[in-house]
C-alpha positions as CSV (number, residue, x, y, z in Angstrom):
1,X,-41.9,30.3,-52.9
2,X,-41.2,32.3,-56.0
3,X,-39.2,30.7,-59.0
4,X,-36.4,33.1,-58.2
5,X,-36.2,31.9,-54.6
6,X,-36.1,28.3,-55.7
7,X,-33.5,29.0,-58.3
8,X,-31.3,30.6,-55.6
9,X,-31.7,27.8,-53.1
10,X,-30.7,25.4,-56.1
11,X,-27.6,27.6,-56.8
12,X,-26.8,27.7,-53.2
13,X,-27.1,23.8,-52.7
14,X,-24.9,23.4,-55.6
15,X,-22.3,25.8,-54.4
16,X,-22.1,23.7,-51.0
17,X,-21.9,20.4,-52.9
18,X,-19.2,21.8,-55.2
19,X,-17.3,23.0,-51.8
20,X,-17.6,19.8,-50.4
21,X,-16.4,17.9,-53.2
22,X,-13.5,20.4,-53.4
23,X,-12.8,19.9,-49.5
24,X,-12.9,16.0,-50.0
25,X,-10.3,16.2,-52.9
26,X,-8.0,18.7,-51.1
27,X,-8.2,17.2,-47.4
28,X,-9.8,13.8,-47.7
29,X,-6.4,12.2,-47.6
30,X,-6.0,13.4,-44.3
31,X,-8.9,11.4,-42.9
32,X,-7.7,8.2,-44.9
33,X,-4.3,8.6,-43.4
34,X,-5.9,8.9,-40.0
35,X,-7.9,6.1,-40.4
36,X,-4.9,4.0,-41.6
37,X,-3.0,5.1,-38.7
38,X,-5.7,4.1,-36.2
39,X,-6.1,0.4,-37.9
40,X,-2.3,0.2,-38.6
41,X,-1.6,1.4,-34.7
42,X,-4.3,-1.2,-33.4
43,X,-2.6,-3.9,-35.5
44,X,0.9,-2.9,-34.4
45,X,-0.1,-3.0,-31.0
46,X,-1.8,-6.4,-31.3
47,X,1.5,-7.8,-33.0
48,X,3.7,-6.5,-30.3
49,X,1.7,-8.0,-27.8
50,X,1.8,-11.3,-29.3
51,X,5.4,-11.0,-29.8
52,X,6.0,-10.1,-26.2
53,X,4.0,-13.1,-25.1
54,X,5.7,-15.4,-27.3
55,X,9.0,-14.3,-26.2
56,X,7.9,-14.4,-22.5
57,X,6.7,-18.3,-23.1
58,X,10.0,-19.0,-25.0
59,X,12.1,-17.6,-21.9
60,X,9.8,-19.3,-19.6
61,X,10.5,-22.6,-21.2
62,X,14.0,-22.1,-21.5
63,X,14.1,-21.4,-17.6
64,X,12.2,-24.7,-16.9
65,X,14.3,-26.6,-19.2
66,X,17.3,-25.3,-17.4
67,X,16.0,-26.1,-13.9
68,X,15.1,-29.5,-15.2
69,X,19.0,-30.2,-15.8
70,X,20.5,-33.2,-13.6
71,X,23.2,-31.3,-11.7
72,X,23.8,-27.9,-10.2
73,X,26.5,-27.2,-12.7
74,X,24.5,-27.9,-15.8
75,X,21.4,-25.8,-14.5
76,X,23.6,-23.0,-13.5
77,X,25.6,-23.0,-17.0
78,X,21.8,-23.3,-18.7
79,X,20.4,-20.5,-17.0
80,X,23.8,-18.5,-17.8
81,X,23.0,-19.0,-21.6
82,X,19.3,-17.6,-21.3
83,X,19.5,-14.2,-23.1
84,X,17.5,-11.8,-21.1
85,X,19.3,-8.4,-21.8
86,X,17.2,-5.6,-20.9
87,X,14.4,-7.7,-19.6
88,X,12.9,-8.4,-16.1
89,X,13.3,-12.0,-16.8
90,X,16.9,-11.5,-16.2
91,X,16.2,-10.9,-12.6
92,X,14.4,-14.2,-12.1
93,X,17.3,-15.8,-14.2
94,X,19.9,-14.3,-12.0
95,X,18.3,-15.3,-8.7
96,X,17.7,-18.7,-9.9
97,X,21.3,-19.1,-11.0
98,X,22.6,-17.4,-7.8
99,X,20.6,-20.1,-5.5
100,X,22.2,-22.9,-7.8
101,X,25.7,-21.3,-7.2
102,X,25.0,-21.4,-3.3
103,X,23.9,-24.9,-3.3
104,X,27.2,-25.7,-5.3
105,X,29.1,-24.2,-2.4
106,X,30.2,-21.1,-4.5
107,X,29.2,-18.1,-2.6
108,X,31.5,-16.0,-4.3
109,X,30.3,-16.5,-7.8
110,X,26.7,-16.3,-6.3
111,X,27.6,-12.8,-4.9
112,X,28.9,-11.7,-8.3
113,X,25.7,-12.8,-10.1
114,X,23.6,-10.9,-7.6
115,X,25.7,-8.0,-7.7
116,X,25.4,-7.9,-11.6
117,X,21.5,-7.9,-11.0
118,X,21.7,-5.0,-8.6
119,X,23.5,-2.7,-10.9
120,X,21.0,-3.4,-13.7
121,X,18.8,-0.4,-14.4
122,X,16.4,-2.4,-16.6
123,X,15.0,-4.4,-13.6
124,X,12.5,-3.3,-11.1
125,X,13.6,-1.9,-7.7
126,X,11.9,-4.7,-5.9
127,X,13.9,-7.4,-7.9
128,X,17.1,-5.2,-7.2
129,X,16.4,-5.0,-3.6
130,X,15.7,-8.6,-3.3
131,X,19.1,-9.4,-5.0
132,X,20.9,-7.1,-2.7
133,X,18.9,-9.0,0.3
134,X,20.2,-12.2,-0.8
135,X,23.7,-10.8,-1.4
136,X,23.9,-9.6,2.1
137,X,22.8,-13.0,3.7
138,X,25.5,-14.8,1.8
139,X,28.4,-16.2,4.0
140,X,31.6,-15.8,2.0
141,X,30.2,-13.3,-0.2
142,X,33.2,-11.0,0.6
143,X,31.3,-8.4,2.2
144,X,32.3,-7.3,5.6
145,X,30.1,-6.3,8.5
146,X,30.2,-2.6,7.7
147,X,29.0,-3.2,4.1
148,X,26.4,-5.6,5.1
149,X,25.0,-3.3,7.7
150,X,25.0,-0.5,5.2
151,X,23.1,-2.8,2.9
152,X,20.3,-3.6,5.5
153,X,20.1,-0.1,6.5
154,X,19.4,0.7,2.8
155,X,16.6,-2.0,2.8
156,X,14.9,-1.0,6.0
157,X,13.9,2.3,4.8
158,X,10.1,2.9,5.1
159,X,8.0,1.6,2.4
160,X,10.4,-1.2,1.4
161,X,8.8,-4.7,1.1
162,X,12.0,-6.2,2.8
163,X,12.0,-3.5,5.7
164,X,11.1,-5.9,8.6
165,X,13.6,-8.7,7.4
166,X,16.3,-6.1,7.1
167,X,15.7,-5.0,10.7
168,X,15.9,-8.2,11.7
169,X,19.3,-8.9,10.4
170,X,20.6,-5.6,11.6
171,X,19.3,-7.0,15.2
172,X,21.6,-9.9,14.5
173,X,24.6,-7.8,13.5
174,X,24.1,-6.0,16.8
175,X,24.5,-9.1,18.5
176,X,27.4,-10.1,16.5
177,X,29.1,-7.0,17.4
178,X,28.1,-7.6,21.2
179,X,25.8,-4.7,21.3
180,X,22.9,-6.5,23.1
181,X,21.2,-3.4,24.2
182,X,21.0,-2.0,20.9
183,X,19.7,-5.8,19.5
184,X,17.0,-5.8,22.2
185,X,15.8,-2.1,21.5
186,X,15.6,-3.1,17.7
187,X,13.9,-6.3,18.3
188,X,11.3,-4.5,20.9
189,X,10.5,-1.8,18.4
190,X,10.0,-4.6,15.6
191,X,7.7,-6.5,17.7
192,X,5.6,-3.3,18.1
193,X,5.6,-2.8,14.2
194,X,1.9,-2.6,12.8
195,X,3.1,-4.6,9.8
196,X,4.9,-7.2,11.7
197,X,3.7,-11.0,10.2
198,X,2.9,-13.8,12.5
199,X,5.9,-15.9,11.6
200,X,8.3,-13.1,12.0
201,X,6.8,-12.0,15.4
202,X,7.1,-15.7,16.6
203,X,10.8,-15.7,15.6
204,X,11.7,-12.4,16.9
205,X,9.9,-13.4,20.3
206,X,12.1,-16.5,20.4
207,X,15.0,-14.5,20.1
208,X,14.0,-12.1,22.8
209,X,13.4,-15.2,25.1
210,X,16.9,-16.7,24.3
211,X,18.3,-13.2,25.3
212,X,16.6,-13.3,28.5
213,X,13.8,-10.8,27.7
214,X,9.8,-11.1,27.7
215,X,8.4,-10.3,24.6
216,X,5.1,-9.8,26.0
217,X,6.3,-7.1,28.4
218,X,7.2,-4.2,26.2
219,X,7.0,-0.6,26.8
220,X,4.4,1.1,24.7
């Protein structure tokens, strides 16, 4: 290699080095900010997880403490004081409180608590459906037969976890309305459902026998 070529290579290397340093001075802050964002984001996510866990533990302790109260009145009052706005925990608190009110022979108040849960958009659909199911089962809730039927029909939609239980309640409503034919048809269809549980099958079979039907002699 000639001295001229060597000199040119050195100049080119120096130019590349100068350009690299210039680029670092001009754009290096972007890389630094990116690194800080990654590290800061990870730290924030960790902090948020820790905060959520601490809040969940705090609310869990509050629920347990409320349920350990001596009387239904004190348990219901303590549950009502737990701050759960905008949280799925409100569903659990509401369901516990409704149960306490039922045991206190206050179905109207229990129905109001459950109705408030049903209207909350912040809780999952499963909890909302469970609150509706419990409300529909309440005697003295103020709901008439038409409203109860409408609610159970809503819960009996395909894919709903409470579908089979809602269908059972619809059959009982048929019987209350003296429509034994509709009740037997509904029970027969239920007993042939692929998702039928053993306990529910036994209960429905006993109801069919009480209606003078043979649950083992169903049309395919």
